C-alpha positions in Angstrom: 15.0 -9.7 -7.8 13.1 -10.9 -4.7 9.8 -9.3 -3.5 11.6 -7.7 -0.6 13.7 -5.5 -2.9 10.7 -4.6 -5.1 8.7 -3.5 -2.1 11.6 -1.5 -0.6 12.1 0.3 -3.9 8.4 1.4 -3.9 8.6 2.3 -0.2 11.6 4.6 -0.9 9.8 6.3 -3.7 6.7 7.1 -1.7 8.8 8.3 1.2 10.6 10.7 -1.2 7.3 12.0 -2.5 6.0 12.6 1.0 9.2 14.5 1.9 8.7 16.7 -1.3 5.0 17.3 -0.3 5.9 18.4 3.2 8.7 20.7 1.9 6.1 22.7 -0.2 5.1 26.1 0.9 1.5 26.3 2.3 0.2 28.2 -0.7 1.6 26.1 -3.6 -1.8 24.5 -4.5 -0.8 23.3 -7.9 2.3 21.4 -6.9 0.5 20.1 -3.8 -2.4 18.7 -5.8 0.1 17.1 -8.3 2.1 15.5 -5.5 -1.0 14.2 -3.7 -2.1 12.6 -7.0 1.3 11.1 -7.5 1.4 9.7 -4.0 -2.0 8.1 -4.6 -0.9 6.7 -7.9 2.1 5.1 -6.3 0.6 4.0 -3.0 -2.7 2.4 -4.0 -1.4 0.1 -6.7 1.5 -0.8 -4.5 -0.8 -1.6 -1.5 -3.3 -3.7 -3.5 -0.6 -5.7 -5.4 1.3 -6.2 -2.1 -1.8 -7.5 -0.4 -2.7 -9.8 -3.3 0.7 -11.3 -3.8 2.7 -10.9 -0.6 0.2 -10.6 2.3 -2.2 -13.2 1.0 0.8 -15.7 0.7 1.9 -14.9 4.3 -1.7 -15.1 5.5 -2.0 -18.7 4.2 0.8 -19.8 6.5 -0.1 -20.1 10.2 3.3 -18.8 11.4 2.9 -15.5 9.4 -0.9 -15.0 9.4 -1.0 -12.4 12.2 1.8 -10.3 10.9 0.1 -10.2 7.4 -3.2 -9.2 9.0 -1.5 -6.4 10.9 -0.1 -5.2 7.5 -3.7 -5.0 6.1 -4.7 -2.9 9.1 -1.9 -0.5 8.6 -2.7 -0.1 4.9 -6.3 0.9 5.9 -4.9 3.5 8.3 -2.6 5.0 5.7 -5.3 5.1 3.1 -7.6 6.9 5.5 -4.9 9.6 5.9 -4.4 9.8 2.1 -8.1 10.2 1.6 -8.3 13.0 4.2 -5.3 14.6 2.5 -7.1 14.5 -0.8 -10.1 16.2 0.7 -8.0 18.8 2.4 -6.2 19.4 -0.8 -9.5 20.4 -2.4 -10.6 22.6 0.5 -7.9 25.0 1.6 -7.8 23.5 5.1 -4.5 22.9 6.9 -3.2 20.0 4.9 0.3 19.7 6.3 -0.8 18.1 9.6 -2.6 15.4 7.6 0.4 15.0 5.3 2.6 14.5 8.3 0.2 11.9 9.8 0.3 10.0 6.5 4.1 10.2 6.4 4.4 9.1 10.1 1.9 6.2 9.5 3.7 5.0 6.4 7.2 5.2 7.9 6.1 3.2 10.9 4.4 0.6 8.7 7.4 0.4 6.4 9.8 -0.1 9.3 7.6 -3.0 10.6 7.3 -4.4 7.1 10.9 -4.2 6.2 11.9 -5.5 9.6 9.8 -8.2 11.3 7.5 -9.0 8.4 10.4 -9.5 5.9 12.2 -11.6 8.5 9.2 -13.7 9.1 8.5 -14.1 5.3 12.1 -15.1 4.7 11.6 -18.0 7.1 8.6 -19.4 5.3 9.2 -18.4 1.6 11.9 -19.9 -0.6 14.1 -17.6 -2.7 12.3 -18.9 -5.8 8.9 -18.0 -4.4 10.1 -14.6 -3.4 11.3 -14.0 -7.0 8.0 -15.3 -8.5 6.1 -12.9 -6.2 8.1 -10.0 -7.6 7.0 -10.8 -11.2 3.3 -11.0 -10.1 3.6 -7.9 -8.0 5.1 -5.8 -10.8 2.5 -7.2 -13.3 -0.4 -6.3 -11.0 0.5 -2.7 -10.2 -0.3 -1.2 -13.6 -3.5 -3.2 -13.9 -4.7 -1.9 -10.5 -3.8 1.7 -11.4 -5.8 1.3 -14.7 -8.8 -0.2 -12.9 -9.2 2.8 -10.6 -9.7 3.5 -7.0 -13.2 2.0 -6.5 -12.2 -1.4 -7.9 -9.1 -1.2 -5.8 -11.3 -0.6 -2.7 -13.4 -3.7 -3.4 -10.2 -5.7 -3.9 -8.9 -4.5 -0.5 -12.2 -5.6 1.1 -12.0 -9.0 -0.6 -8.4 -9.4 0.6 -9.5 -9.0 4.2 -12.3 -11.6 3.9 -11.7 -15.2 4.9 -10.1 -17.1 1.9 -13.1 -19.3 1.2 -15.4 -16.2 0.6 -13.0 -14.2 -1.6 -14.0 -15.5 -5.0 -17.8 -15.1 -4.4 -17.3 -11.6 -3.0 -15.2 -10.6 -6.0 -17.8 -12.0 -8.4 -20.5 -9.8 -6.9 -18.6 -6.7 -7.7 -17.4 -7.2 -11.3 
């Protein structure tokens, strides 16, 4: 399997979870909390592994650097919505609006990723490279989930740094 299919499979799962969340009645706090946690547990490991394996590979190629950097920006936006949803889940505030913003943000990101980004990647990556990325991506996701959100946040910051500074930054936060 190539990286494109692995990413799409995860995208479909997160979209399904978001649809389930938005279908909940306003007062179903237990199910809402469980779904928000499930979305977080799917989304964060996916995003960090995707950034490490797929985006960083595209970022290293001049022809695909800009589209990869745009993907990082969209991940930041989606995670901001997710974190707001987590806070609203704990407070009793209107959470559906934030859940809808997260869904809209992710659907727009996924459409761009599965369209122009995948097309650009297919021009610069061989089929063998795309298959190797899948193995690395699938191996990283459970490691990232186990490490927790804070480590994941440091990894996101490291991924956004210029390549030559990444190692030294990561070493500061181990």
